[in-house]
N, C-alpha and C positions, 0 to 999 in steps of 0.2 A: 504494500500499499503506499509506505514510503516512498519506495525507489518511484514508484508511477505518479503520484500524485503531490505527495506531503512536500517532496525535492523541490518540484516545480514552484510552487505555493513560499516556500521558502526564499527562493532565488527571486521570485519577484516582488517580494518584501523589502530584501534587501538590496536588490538592483533599485528599486525605486526611491529608499531612503539614502543610497548612496549616490544619487545622481546628481544632485545639488553640489556635492564633494567634486565631483569628476569634472564636470562642467567649469568648476573654478581651478581647479586644477591645470586644466587644458588651457584656460584664458591666460593664467599666468605663465605658462610654459611656452607656450607657440610661438610667441616673439623671440625667445631667445633660440628656439629650435630654428625656425626660419632665418635669422638674420646673420645666425654661425656660419654657415654655407650657403644661403637663399635656395635651401631644398624645402620639399614638401613638410607640412608638421606631423602629417599621419604615414606609417606605413604600415599599410593593410596585407598583412602576412600570409600568405596561403599557408592552411592546415588542414587536418584530415581530423572529422570528427565522429558523431554518433553513426553507427554502420559504415565507417568507410567513406562518408561523404565531403568531400570538400568544402570549405568554406573561408571567408575571408575574417582572420582576427586583428583585430583593430588595435594598434598601438601607437604610441607615441615614437616618432623615430629618433634613434638613439646612434644610427651610423652614418656615414658620408652619403651620398647621393651613388648611386650604383656599386656599390662596395661588393666586392665578390664572396664568395660563399665559401668558408674554410670549414675543412672537414677534419674530424678527429680520427684515429684507425680505425674507432670500433663502429664510424659511419655515422655518428652523431654530428652537430653543428658545435664547431669550436664559440667557447665562452669564455675566454682568460681574460686579466685584471689589464693584461700590456696589450688587449686587442686594438691594431692600429685603425682600425674601421670605423671606433667609437667617436663620435664628436666631444666636446667637453662636456656640453650640456647632459650629451648622452650618457658617458659616465657615473655623472650623478646621477641621474634617472636609473641606472642600473642598478647602483647601491641600493638605492631606496625604493626600487621597484617601483616607482611614478609612472614608467612608460608603460606598465600594463593597466594603468585604470580605466583607459577608456573599454577594455574588455567586458566591464558590465553593462556596456550597449552591446554586446554580443550577449549578455545573460538578458536583457529584456528581451531581445531579438530570438530567442529559445537556440539559438546555437551553442551556446555553452551554460553551463552552470558554475556557481560561486566556488562550490568546492567538486572537485574531480582530477582525474589524470589530466596531467598537461598534455595540450597536443602537438603532434608531430608533423614533420613534412611526409609529402607522398615518398620519397624516397626513401625515408628513416623507416615507414612502415613495410616497405619492401624487405626489410632487413629483419623483421620480426623471426624470433625463434620462438618453437614449442607453442604455449598458450598465451604468449604475450600479445597476440591478437585479440585478446578479451577486453582488453581495455578500451578498444570500440565498441563494447557492447553499451557503453553510457556514455553522457555527454562530457567532454574534456570540462575541465574547470580553470578559474584564475587560479587557485590554489590546490595543494592534495597532497595527498599523504607524502609521496616522494618530496614534494616541493617544501613542505617545513620540516622533515627529518632527513637531511643530506644535502638536499635538491643540488645545483651543477658539480658540488664537490665528488658526490657519487659517480662510479661508473657507469653509462647510460644503461645497460643491462641488468643493472641491481636496480635502478630508477624503476626499470620498466616491471621488475618482479613485484616491487613494491606497489605498482598502479595494478597487478591483477591481484595481489592481496587484498588493495582498497575495493574491487570488484566484488570480490566474491564475499567481503564483508561490510557492504555496504549497508550504513544503518543511521539514523539519526545522531546518538552520540556520537558515533565516530567522526560525521560530519562537523558536530558542535565541536568535538575536541580539535579537528583540523582549524577549522574557520579561527577560533583564540588562540592556538597554537602560531598561527601567522602572524601576528601581532608581533610575537617578542622575536619569532625569527627574522621579519622583517626589520625590527629595531636593533636588533643585532647584529645584522647584516650577515648572517652567517650561509655559509654556501653559495655564496653569488656568483663566484667564479670555479671555473675547474682547477684542481690545485695540480693535477700536472699539465703544464702548459705547453709540451709539444703539440704540433698541428701534424 
């Protein structure tokens, strides 16, 4: 019952409540993002969501225009503290997770949930092994189990394992636990970047 109906109700309540703060953050950061390199404010990131369907995930742009895709040995996208693709304001937004705030618009649209596995690129889903594809049986989230307990400091397949565990144990108490853990993880800036900075 919760997974099918209650979770959506929670998403709508939180999404509506967060919307004024999201719009304020966008209004404050938009000039800094644009005027640093005259590029667009938003990056509409292509991601794979529920049922393997493609959708556009909204983000505040943290990288330079036309930045190349850097790939780790495991096939995941590189995300290191020394990433040369990041703008100055982008580095700040990454550390504070402010670049992810527009995803509340995805939540209101129904593409995403507040809590769920972080969405992957299409090329990443083609590298899933074993039961890792189970993460596509629920909506991706702004925050999630792997996102608050390790984040990018964990190897990608370890994060996928946690995503699968989340899907199998999905419940209201678990979502509440993850939601509130998110605040301390973001405040402490835990696991923002990969620990192994080899590309």
